[in-house]
C-alpha positions in Angstrom: 46.6 -25.9 -27.5 44.7 -27.0 -24.6 41.1 -25.4 -24.9 39.4 -27.6 -22.4 38.0 -25.7 -19.6 39.7 -26.2 -16.1 37.6 -27.1 -13.2 37.5 -23.8 -12.0 35.7 -22.7 -15.2 33.5 -24.8 -15.0 32.7 -24.2 -11.6 31.9 -20.5 -12.2 30.0 -21.4 -15.1 27.7 -23.6 -13.3 27.3 -21.1 -10.4 26.3 -18.8 -13.0 23.6 -20.9 -14.2 22.4 -21.5 -11.2 22.2 -18.5 -9.9 20.4 -17.2 -12.8 17.8 -20.0 -12.8 16.9 -19.0 -9.1 17.5 -15.5 -9.6 14.6 -13.1 -8.6 12.8 -10.6 -10.6 14.8 -7.9 -11.3 12.6 -5.0 -11.7 13.3 -3.9 -7.9 14.7 -0.8 -9.3 12.0 0.2 -11.7 9.3 -0.2 -9.1 11.5 2.2 -6.9 11.7 4.7 -9.5 8.1 4.4 -10.2 7.2 4.5 -6.9 9.2 8.0 -5.9 8.6 9.9 -9.7 4.9 9.2 -9.9 4.3 9.6 -6.0 6.4 13.1 -6.3 3.8 13.9 -9.0 0.8 13.3 -7.3 1.9 15.2 -4.6 2.3 17.8 -6.3 -0.7 17.8 -8.2 -2.3 17.3 -4.3 -0.7 20.8 -3.6 -1.6 22.0 -6.5 -5.7 21.3 -6.2 -5.4 21.8 -2.7 -4.1 25.4 -3.3 -0.7 24.7 -1.1 0.7 25.6 -4.6 -0.5 29.1 -6.0 -0.1 28.2 -9.9 -2.3 27.6 -12.6 -4.1 24.3 -12.7 -3.0 23.7 -16.2 0.7 23.0 -14.2 -1.0 20.0 -13.2 -0.4 18.0 -16.8 2.9 19.7 -17.1 3.5 17.7 -13.5 2.9 14.3 -15.3 4.0 14.8 -18.5 7.5 16.0 -16.8 7.3 12.7 -14.6 6.4 10.6 -17.3 10.0 11.8 -19.4 11.7 11.3 -15.7 10.7 7.9 -15.7 11.3 7.3 -19.5 14.9 8.3 -18.8 15.2 6.3 -15.8 13.8 3.3 -17.0 16.4 3.3 -20.3 19.0 3.4 -17.6 17.7 0.6 -15.8 17.0 -1.9 -18.4 20.8 -1.9 -19.3 21.8 -2.3 -15.6 18.8 -5.3 -15.7 20.6 -6.9 -18.8 23.8 -7.4 -16.7 22.1 -9.4 -14.3 22.4 -13.3 -13.8 18.9 -14.7 -14.9 17.7 -11.7 -16.8 17.0 -13.7 -19.6 15.5 -16.7 -18.1 12.0 -17.3 -19.2 10.5 -16.3 -15.1 12.2 -12.5 -15.8 11.1 -12.7 -19.3 7.6 -13.2 -18.5 7.6 -11.2 -15.1 9.4 -8.1 -17.9 6.7 -8.4 -20.4 4.0 -8.2 -17.7 5.3 -4.9 -16.2 5.7 -3.7 -19.3 2.2 -4.2 -20.5 1.1 -2.5 -17.5 3.3 0.6 -18.8 1.8 0.5 -21.7 -1.9 0.1 -20.4 -1.7 2.9 -18.3 -0.1 5.2 -20.6 -2.5 4.6 -23.4 -5.7 4.9 -21.0 -4.0 8.4 -20.0 -3.9 9.1 -23.2 -7.1 8.3 -24.1 -8.8 10.2 -21.2 -6.7 13.7 -22.4 -8.2 13.0 -25.6 -11.5 13.2 -23.9 -10.9 16.0 -21.8 -9.8 18.1 -24.7 -11.9 17.1 -27.2 -15.3 17.5 -24.6 -14.2 19.7 -22.3 -15.1 17.1 -19.2 -12.2 16.2 -17.3 -14.0 13.9 -14.7 -13.2 10.7 -16.6 -9.5 11.1 -15.3 -10.2 10.3 -11.8 -10.3 6.7 -12.6 -6.8 6.6 -13.9 -5.5 6.0 -10.0 -7.7 2.9 -9.0 -7.0 1.8 -13.1 -3.0 1.9 -12.1 -3.6 0.0 -9.1 -5.6 -2.6 -11.0 -2.8 -2.6 -13.3 -0.3 -3.0 -10.6 -2.5 -5.9 -9.4 -2.8 -7.9 -12.4 1.6 -8.0 -12.8 2.0 -8.8 -9.0 0.0 -11.9 -9.7 1.8 -12.8 -12.7 5.3 -12.2 -11.0 4.0 -14.3 -8.2 3.1 -17.0 -10.4 6.1 -17.3 -12.0 8.3 -16.7 -9.3 7.2 -19.0 -6.7 7.0 -15.9 -4.4 3.8 -16.2 -2.4 4.1 -12.8 -0.5 3.4 -10.9 -4.4 -0.2 -12.2 -4.2 -0.1 -10.5 -1.2 1.2 -7.2 -3.0 -1.3 -7.7 -5.8 -4.4 -8.3 -3.4 -3.2 -4.9 -1.6 -2.9 -3.2 -5.2 -6.8 -4.3 -5.9 -8.1 -2.9 -2.3 -5.7 0.0 -3.3 -7.9 0.7 -6.8 -11.3 0.5 -4.4 -10.1 2.7 -1.9 -9.0 5.2 -4.7 -12.4 4.8 -6.1 -14.0 6.3 -3.2 -11.6 8.9 -2.9 -11.6 10.1 -6.3 -13.3 13.1 -5.5 -11.1 14.7 -3.3 -7.9 16.2 -3.7 -6.3 13.9 -0.9 -6.9 11.1 -3.1 -3.6 11.6 -4.6 -1.7 11.9 -1.1 -3.8 8.6 -0.8 -2.2 7.5 -4.0 1.3 8.4 -3.3 0.8 6.5 0.1 -0.6 3.2 -1.9 2.8 3.6 -4.1 4.6 3.4 -0.9 2.8 -0.2 -0.3 2.7 -1.6 -3.6 5.8 -0.2 -5.3 8.6 1.0 -3.2 8.8 -1.4 -0.2 8.6 -4.6 -2.5 10.9 -3.0 -5.4 13.4 -2.5 -2.4 13.2 -6.0 -1.1 13.6 -7.5 -4.6 16.5 -4.8 -5.6 18.3 -6.6 -2.1 17.7 -9.4 -3.8 19.4 -9.0 -6.7 22.8 -10.9 -7.9 25.9 -8.8 -8.8 26.5 -8.0 -12.2 27.9 -9.9 -15.1 31.2 -8.2 -16.5 30.9 -7.2 -20.3 32.6 -10.0 -21.8 30.2 -12.5 -19.9 26.9 -10.7 -21.5 25.3 -12.9 -24.6 
């Protein structure tokens, strides 16, 4: 029985290896989901605070809880899909994935801390720092992504994220700040996410996933 791979098999394996090595960061769909879900939550919070929606102020809390749950479910589905992509386990994508995972944990843990502070002290003013912190964390992740992938444009997105953090600090006392937050998510998450998603290689077949 001849078990030696033929030329077509070797060429296919080589193509997969090259595609994986040069694969772009594969978190584009995750960035799109984050921009859409949390951008919508931010617009909803603006509508509540500005009186466009006549509901209890506590509805703001449930808006963000619902957004967090929706993103967690979406993230689970997207991660499974990403694992089917060539290059998903190369060192670059592993590093970029860890950077964005760290961003998620930082944002969530700080949000929990500020919520605890608000419930125990009755002072919710500290929550105003949250939008700026989100964009500062995004900036750090984009710097890592740019360094690991060699894509210089990501460093400009990082700078835009840092600028957004400063801008959000300036409007943190205004309800319109939540619209600014949503608009900035389009710039540093939605548009870059679409760019990355369009560059993704095709899925691997189930039998090819190691």
